[in-house]
C-alpha positions as CSV (number, residue, x, y, z in Angstrom):
1,M,0.1,0.2,-0.2
2,T,1.3,3.3,-1.0
3,D,1.0,6.5,1.5
4,G,-1.8,7.9,-0.5
5,E,-4.0,4.7,0.0
6,L,-6.7,4.4,1.9
7,T,-7.9,1.6,4.1
8,S,-11.1,0.9,5.3
9,I,-10.6,1.7,8.9
10,E,-9.7,5.2,7.2
11,M,-12.5,5.2,5.3
12,T,-15.1,4.3,7.9
13,G,-13.7,4.1,11.4
14,K,-14.5,6.4,14.4
15,K,-10.9,7.9,13.5
16,M,-12.8,10.4,11.4
17,N,-14.3,12.0,14.5
18,D,-17.4,12.4,12.6
19,K,-19.8,12.7,15.4
20,E,-17.8,15.8,16.5
21,T,-18.5,17.8,13.2
22,T,-22.0,16.2,12.4
23,G,-24.9,18.6,13.6
24,K,-27.5,17.5,16.4
25,N,-30.0,18.5,13.6
26,M,-28.6,15.6,11.5
27,T,-30.4,12.9,13.9
28,D,-32.5,14.8,15.9
29,R,-33.8,12.0,18.1
30,T,-34.2,11.8,21.7
31,E,-33.5,8.2,21.3
32,P,-30.6,7.1,19.3
33,V,-30.6,3.6,17.3
34,S,-28.7,1.0,19.5
35,E,-26.3,-1.3,17.5
36,N,-28.3,-4.1,18.9
37,E,-31.4,-2.8,17.3
38,Y,-30.0,-3.2,13.7
39,P,-27.6,-6.5,13.5
40,I,-25.1,-6.2,11.0
41,A,-26.6,-9.2,9.0
42,Q,-29.9,-7.4,8.8
43,I,-28.2,-4.0,7.6
44,R,-26.0,-6.1,4.8
45,Q,-29.2,-7.6,4.1
46,W,-30.8,-4.3,3.4
47,I,-27.7,-3.0,1.3
48,D,-28.0,-6.4,-0.9
49,R,-32.0,-5.3,-1.3
50,L,-30.9,-1.7,-2.4
51,E,-28.5,-3.1,-5.0
52,A,-30.8,-5.3,-6.3
53,D,-34.3,-3.3,-6.3
54,H,-33.2,0.5,-6.2
55,I,-35.2,0.9,-3.9
56,L,-36.0,0.4,0.0
57,P,-38.9,1.1,2.4
58,R,-39.1,4.3,4.2
59,E,-38.2,2.8,7.6
60,Q,-35.3,1.0,6.2
61,L,-33.9,3.6,4.1
62,V,-33.7,5.5,7.7
63,A,-31.9,2.5,9.1
64,L,-29.5,2.8,6.7
65,L,-28.6,6.4,7.3
66,T,-28.6,6.1,10.9
67,Y,-26.6,2.8,11.8
68,E,-23.5,2.9,14.0
69,Q,-21.5,-0.1,12.9
70,A,-18.5,0.7,10.7
71,E,-18.3,-2.8,9.6
72,C,-21.4,-2.0,7.5
73,D,-19.9,0.8,6.1
74,V,-17.1,-0.8,4.7
75,Y,-19.7,-3.4,3.0
76,L,-21.7,-0.4,1.7
77,F,-18.8,1.2,0.0
78,E,-17.5,-2.0,-1.6
79,R,-21.1,-2.7,-3.3
80,A,-21.4,1.0,-4.5
81,R,-17.8,0.5,-5.9
82,H,-18.7,-2.7,-7.3
83,V,-22.0,-1.0,-9.1
84,R,-20.2,2.0,-10.2
85,E,-17.2,-0.1,-11.8
86,S,-19.8,-2.3,-13.5
87,V,-21.1,1.1,-15.1
88,Y,-18.1,3.4,-15.3
89,G,-15.2,1.3,-14.9
90,K,-12.2,2.8,-12.9
91,A,-12.5,6.5,-14.9
92,V,-13.0,9.5,-12.9
93,Y,-14.2,12.4,-14.8
94,M,-13.4,16.1,-14.5
95,R,-15.5,19.2,-15.0
96,G,-13.8,22.5,-15.2
97,L,-15.5,24.9,-13.4
98,I,-15.5,28.4,-14.0
99,E,-17.4,30.4,-11.8
100,F,-18.2,33.4,-13.7
101,T,-20.1,35.9,-11.5
102,N,-21.0,35.9,-7.6
103,Y,-23.8,38.4,-8.0
104,C,-27.2,36.8,-7.2
105,K,-30.5,37.9,-6.3
106,N,-31.4,35.5,-4.2
107,D,-30.9,35.6,-0.2
108,C,-30.8,31.8,0.7
109,Y,-29.8,31.7,4.5
110,Y,-26.9,29.5,3.7
111,C,-25.0,30.9,1.0
112,G,-21.8,33.2,0.9
113,I,-22.7,35.0,-2.1
114,R,-26.5,35.7,-0.8
115,R,-27.7,39.1,-1.7
116,S,-27.3,40.7,1.6
117,A,-23.7,39.2,2.0
118,A,-22.2,42.6,2.7
119,G,-18.7,41.1,2.7
120,A,-18.7,39.8,-0.7
121,E,-16.5,41.7,-3.1
122,R,-18.6,41.2,-6.2
123,Y,-17.2,40.2,-9.6
124,R,-18.2,39.1,-13.3
125,L,-16.1,37.4,-15.8
126,S,-16.0,39.1,-19.3
127,E,-17.2,36.8,-22.4
128,E,-13.5,36.8,-23.3
129,Q,-12.2,36.1,-19.9
130,I,-14.7,32.9,-19.8
131,L,-13.1,31.8,-23.2
132,N,-9.6,32.5,-22.0
133,C,-10.5,29.7,-18.9
134,C,-12.0,27.1,-21.7
135,K,-8.9,27.4,-23.5
136,N,-6.7,26.9,-20.4
137,G,-8.8,24.0,-19.8
138,Y,-9.0,22.1,-23.0
139,E,-4.9,22.6,-23.1
140,L,-5.0,20.4,-19.6
141,G,-7.5,18.1,-21.0
142,F,-11.0,19.0,-20.0
143,R,-13.8,18.1,-22.1
144,T,-16.6,19.4,-20.0
145,F,-17.0,22.9,-18.9
146,V,-19.3,24.2,-16.0
147,L,-20.4,27.8,-16.1
148,Q,-21.4,28.3,-12.7
149,G,-22.9,31.5,-11.0
150,G,-25.5,33.3,-9.1
151,E,-28.7,34.2,-10.3
152,D,-27.1,37.8,-11.9
153,A,-29.6,39.9,-13.7
154,Y,-26.8,41.3,-15.9
155,F,-26.6,38.0,-17.5
156,T,-29.8,37.9,-19.6
157,D,-30.6,35.0,-21.9
158,E,-29.3,37.1,-25.1
159,R,-25.9,37.0,-23.1
160,I,-25.7,33.7,-21.9
161,V,-26.8,32.2,-25.4
162,Q,-23.9,34.2,-26.6
163,I,-21.6,32.7,-24.5
164,V,-22.9,29.1,-25.0
165,R,-22.4,29.7,-29.0
166,R,-19.3,30.5,-28.5
167,I,-18.0,28.4,-26.3
168,K,-19.6,25.4,-28.7
169,E,-18.0,26.9,-31.8
170,C,-14.6,26.6,-30.3
171,Y,-14.9,23.6,-28.5
172,P,-17.1,21.4,-30.5
173,D,-16.2,18.1,-28.9
174,C,-16.7,19.6,-25.1
175,A,-19.8,19.1,-23.2
176,L,-21.0,22.2,-21.7
177,T,-22.9,22.4,-18.4
178,L,-24.7,25.6,-16.9
179,S,-25.5,26.0,-13.3
180,I,-27.3,29.6,-12.8
181,G,-30.2,28.8,-11.1
182,E,-34.0,29.0,-11.7
183,R,-35.0,30.4,-14.9
184,E,-38.4,30.4,-16.9
185,R,-38.8,27.6,-19.7
186,E,-38.3,29.4,-22.6
187,S,-34.9,30.5,-21.2
188,Y,-34.0,27.2,-20.7
189,E,-35.0,25.9,-24.4
190,A,-32.8,29.0,-25.6
191,F,-29.7,27.9,-24.0
192,F,-30.2,24.4,-25.2
193,A,-30.8,25.6,-28.6
194,A,-27.5,27.2,-28.4
195,G,-25.6,24.2,-27.5
196,A,-25.9,23.8,-23.7
197,D,-25.6,20.0,-22.7
198,R,-26.3,19.9,-19.1
199,Y,-27.8,21.8,-16.4
200,L,-27.2,21.5,-12.6
201,L,-29.9,22.9,-10.0
202,R,-29.5,21.6,-6.6
203,H,-33.0,21.1,-5.0
204,E,-31.0,21.5,-1.7
205,T,-34.2,20.0,0.1
206,A,-37.1,17.8,-1.0
207,D,-38.9,18.4,2.2
208,E,-41.4,21.6,2.2
209,A,-40.8,22.7,6.0
210,H,-37.2,22.1,5.4
211,Y,-37.2,24.3,2.7
212,R,-38.5,27.2,4.4
213,L,-36.2,26.9,7.1
214,L,-33.1,27.4,4.5
215,H,-34.8,30.0,1.7
216,P,-36.6,33.3,2.2
217,P,-40.3,33.4,1.2
218,Q,-39.8,34.6,-2.4
219,L,-38.2,31.4,-3.3
220,S,-40.4,28.2,-3.4
221,L,-39.4,24.3,-3.7
222,S,-42.4,23.4,-6.1
223,H,-40.9,25.9,-8.5
224,R,-37.3,24.4,-8.2
225,K,-38.8,20.9,-8.8
226,Q,-40.6,22.3,-11.6
227,C,-37.5,23.6,-13.3
228,L,-35.6,20.4,-12.9
229,R,-38.7,18.4,-14.8
230,Q,-38.8,21.3,-17.3
231,L,-35.2,20.8,-17.8
232,K,-35.2,16.9,-18.2
233,A,-38.1,17.6,-20.5
234,I,-36.4,19.8,-22.7
235,G,-33.6,17.1,-23.4
236,Y,-30.6,18.3,-20.9
237,Q,-28.6,15.9,-18.8
238,V,-29.7,17.1,-15.3
239,G,-28.2,17.3,-12.0
240,C,-29.8,17.9,-9.0
241,G,-28.8,17.6,-5.2
242,F,-28.3,18.8,-1.6
243,M,-26.7,19.7,1.3
244,V,-26.0,17.3,4.0
245,G,-26.1,18.4,7.7
246,S,-28.0,21.6,6.8
247,P,-29.4,23.4,9.9
248,G,-32.9,21.6,10.6
249,Q,-32.1,18.2,8.8
250,T,-33.4,15.3,10.0
251,P,-33.0,11.6,8.4
252,D,-37.0,11.8,7.3
253,C,-35.6,14.9,5.1
254,L,-32.9,12.9,3.9
255,V,-35.3,10.1,2.7
256,E,-37.5,12.6,1.0
257,D,-34.3,13.6,-0.7
258,L,-33.9,10.3,-1.7
259,L,-37.2,9.8,-2.8
260,F,-37.0,12.6,-5.0
261,I,-34.3,11.5,-6.8
262,R,-35.6,8.0,-7.4
263,E,-38.7,10.0,-8.9
264,L,-36.6,12.6,-11.2
265,E,-34.0,10.0,-12.2
266,P,-31.5,12.8,-12.7
267,H,-28.1,11.9,-14.8
268,M,-26.1,13.8,-11.9
269,V,-26.5,14.4,-8.1
270,G,-24.5,16.5,-6.5
271,I,-24.1,16.2,-2.5
272,G,-21.6,17.9,-0.2
273,P,-21.6,18.3,3.7
274,F,-22.8,21.8,4.7
275,V,-20.2,24.1,5.6
276,P,-21.3,27.1,7.4
277,H,-20.1,30.7,6.1
278,H,-19.6,33.9,8.6
279,D,-21.5,36.0,6.7
280,T,-25.1,34.1,6.7
281,P,-27.5,33.5,9.5
282,F,-26.1,30.1,9.9
283,A,-22.6,31.1,10.7
284,D,-22.7,29.9,14.2
285,K,-24.3,26.3,13.0
286,P,-22.2,22.8,12.7
287,Q,-21.0,21.4,9.6
288,G,-22.3,18.5,8.1
289,G,-20.3,15.2,8.8
290,L,-18.0,13.2,6.3
291,E,-19.5,9.8,7.9
292,L,-22.8,10.7,6.7
293,T,-22.0,12.4,3.4
294,L,-20.1,9.3,2.2
295,R,-22.7,7.2,3.1
296,L,-25.2,8.7,1.0
297,L,-23.0,8.9,-1.9
298,A,-23.1,5.0,-1.8
299,I,-26.7,4.6,-1.0
300,I,-27.4,7.0,-4.0
301,R,-24.8,4.9,-6.1
302,L,-27.0,1.7,-5.7
303,M,-30.1,3.5,-5.9
304,Q,-29.0,5.3,-9.5
305,P,-26.3,3.2,-10.9
306,H,-25.8,5.0,-13.6
307,V,-25.8,8.4,-12.2
308,L,-22.6,10.9,-12.4
309,L,-21.8,11.4,-9.0
310,P,-19.2,14.2,-7.9
311,A,-16.7,14.0,-5.0
312,T,-17.3,17.4,-4.1
313,T,-14.4,20.3,-3.2
314,A,-16.8,20.7,0.0
315,L,-15.9,16.8,0.8
316,G,-12.1,18.0,0.6
317,T,-12.9,21.2,2.4
318,I,-13.8,19.0,5.8
319,D,-11.1,16.6,5.8
320,P,-8.0,16.3,3.8
321,R,-8.9,13.3,1.9
322,G,-12.4,14.0,1.4
323,R,-12.5,13.6,-2.3
324,E,-10.6,10.4,-2.4
325,K,-12.9,8.9,0.3
326,G,-15.8,10.2,-1.8
327,I,-14.4,8.2,-5.0
328,L,-14.0,5.0,-2.8
329,A,-17.5,5.4,-2.0
330,G,-19.1,5.2,-5.2
331,A,-18.4,8.8,-6.5
332,N,-16.9,9.2,-10.3
333,V,-16.6,12.9,-10.9
334,V,-14.3,15.6,-9.6
335,M,-14.9,19.2,-10.5
336,P,-11.6,21.3,-10.4
337,N,-11.5,25.1,-10.4
338,L,-10.4,26.8,-14.2
339,S,-11.6,30.2,-12.7
340,P,-9.0,33.2,-12.8
341,G,-7.0,33.1,-10.1
342,E,-7.9,36.9,-9.0
343,V,-11.6,35.7,-8.5
344,R,-11.4,32.3,-6.7
345,K,-11.6,33.5,-3.3
346,K,-14.4,36.2,-4.0
347,Y,-16.5,32.7,-5.0
348,L,-16.9,31.8,-1.5
349,L,-20.0,29.8,-0.8
350,Y,-18.6,28.7,2.5
351,D,-16.0,29.3,4.4
352,N,-12.4,27.4,4.1
353,K,-12.8,26.4,0.6
354,I,-10.1,24.4,-0.7
355,C,-7.9,25.3,-4.0
356,T,-8.5,28.8,-4.0
357,G,-4.9,29.6,-4.4
358,D,-4.0,26.8,-6.8
359,E,-3.4,27.6,-10.4
360,A,-5.3,25.0,-12.8
361,A,-2.4,23.0,-14.1
362,E,-1.3,22.3,-10.2
363,C,-4.8,21.7,-9.5
364,V,-5.3,18.8,-12.1
365,N,-1.9,17.4,-11.4
366,C,-2.2,17.1,-7.8
367,L,-5.6,16.0,-8.0
368,G,-4.4,13.5,-10.9
369,K,-2.3,11.7,-8.3
370,R,-4.8,11.9,-5.5
371,I,-7.3,9.7,-7.3
372,A,-4.6,7.4,-8.5
373,S,-3.7,6.9,-5.2
374,T,-7.4,5.4,-4.6
375,G,-6.7,3.0,-7.6
376,Y,-8.9,5.0,-10.2
377,E,-7.8,6.9,-12.7
378,L,-8.6,10.6,-13.9
379,V,-9.3,11.0,-17.4
380,S,-9.8,13.3,-20.5
381,D,-13.0,12.7,-21.5
382,R,-16.7,14.4,-21.9
383,G,-17.7,11.6,-19.2
384,D,-21.4,11.4,-20.8
385,Y,-24.0,9.7,-18.7
386,K,-24.3,5.8,-19.6
């Protein structure tokens, strides 16, 4: 074993101190499940059933989220890797993230670029700056670009269409993903017609009461779900997702998320731990835990075998080997940052975000070595849904 490889104990054992970082809201029960309540053999049987049927009754999903035996995590991650390799082999796909604006009209309570974040230093990239990011990424082997930004009124439909067209003209062999929030169906249709291939829109939570805790009254869970359904109907490869450990979240909330994913059948699911930002109402809330995030990655892989599943930057933020552990729990996508160095520290959705000072080439080289340490391979490929 090399120094970079991760053992099962490192992946799942109590050494991760996850109990210390997971907020009380994540369990929110007066009586924790005891190890005797769910024998290991029973949990393994439910994992097998989830792999075979891709769904479980609600109470069994709750059990998989709340069991305490680290040995079961070892088995769960093994099955997730088996399923992932049966579809995608050993490949890990990289997406070039271009954070092109941190202006946002919304005021979500968890977000560091929320409208009322007084400390945010706002910026917008020009069309030429965005194209330069793509040029740099293409030379490094990226074949997917992700344009991500706040809901910025400056970037009208016409501006987005123009940017999409230019990127696709310059890089016709590349996939282009948009992650720019809620728009009207006509806007989504225009972006798709211009050449956009994929759209990421995290639903954040599928539980109505929990959604209200995280968002101001102007925003609607039903509208967000409607956007996701419209995007899929138009023909995009669609991604949804949620934060793990966000304030007020319970196992029942997470089951709602899993059932919504089951209903939507997205092509991508982006999940990562909640990490507080100092300039939000949730600044003093505990961050989400590594152990539960990894467990959810594996569960989602078993529920949706073909899904494209990122090991997120937030995972690497809460644990030095978080992204590697995500890969070993069933993830198969990473998203290095292609944004210009001078703006990376300005796009802070949460505190202590990693890789804000790295050059893109440095980041890709480092990440390639990290992925190789897990036995998987970072590849230069569009990485389309299979």
